[in-house]
C-alpha positions as CSV (number, residue, x, y, z in Angstrom):
1,X,6.1,0.5,1.4
2,X,7.1,3.5,3.4
3,X,8.3,2.3,6.8
4,X,9.9,4.7,9.3
5,X,12.4,7.3,8.3
6,X,11.6,10.3,6.1
7,X,10.6,10.5,2.4
8,X,10.9,14.1,1.3
9,X,9.4,15.3,-1.9
10,X,10.0,18.9,-0.9
11,X,10.7,21.2,-3.9
12,X,10.1,18.2,-6.2
13,X,9.1,19.0,-9.8
14,X,6.4,16.9,-11.3
15,X,6.2,17.4,-15.1
16,X,3.2,15.6,-16.5
17,X,2.3,12.0,-16.4
18,X,0.9,10.1,-13.5
19,X,2.3,9.8,-10.0
20,X,0.6,6.9,-8.2
21,X,0.6,5.9,-4.5
22,X,-2.3,3.6,-5.2
23,X,-0.6,0.5,-3.7
24,X,1.6,2.2,-1.2
25,X,1.6,1.3,2.5
26,X,2.6,3.8,5.1
27,X,3.8,2.1,8.3
28,X,5.4,5.0,10.2
29,X,7.8,7.8,9.5
30,X,7.1,11.0,7.6
31,X,6.3,11.7,3.9
32,X,6.3,15.4,3.0
33,X,5.4,17.3,-0.1
34,X,6.5,20.8,0.9
35,X,6.6,23.3,-1.9
36,X,6.3,21.0,-5.0
37,X,5.9,22.3,-8.5
38,X,3.4,20.8,-10.9
39,X,3.7,21.2,-14.7
40,X,2.0,19.8,-17.7
41,X,-1.1,18.2,-16.2
42,X,0.5,15.9,-13.6
43,X,-2.1,13.5,-12.2
44,X,-1.8,12.0,-8.7
45,X,-3.5,8.8,-7.8
46,X,-3.7,8.2,-4.1
47,X,-5.9,5.1,-4.1
48,X,-6.9,3.5,-0.7
49,X,-3.7,4.4,1.2
50,X,-3.2,2.2,4.2
51,X,-2.4,4.6,7.0
52,X,-2.0,3.3,10.6
53,X,-4.3,4.7,13.3
54,X,-2.8,7.8,15.0
55,X,-0.6,8.7,12.0
């Protein structure tokens, strides 16, 4: 669960494998992915993210 605050994946390096947010719940705050690097076939699974109205 991401609740308030800031989660910053800025300049993160993802090197293969699977990154999943499939069961994540967003209940406020900020999640950023500014300028990431993807290597080696990284797969993202977003799934049915629960995002509050107005977010």
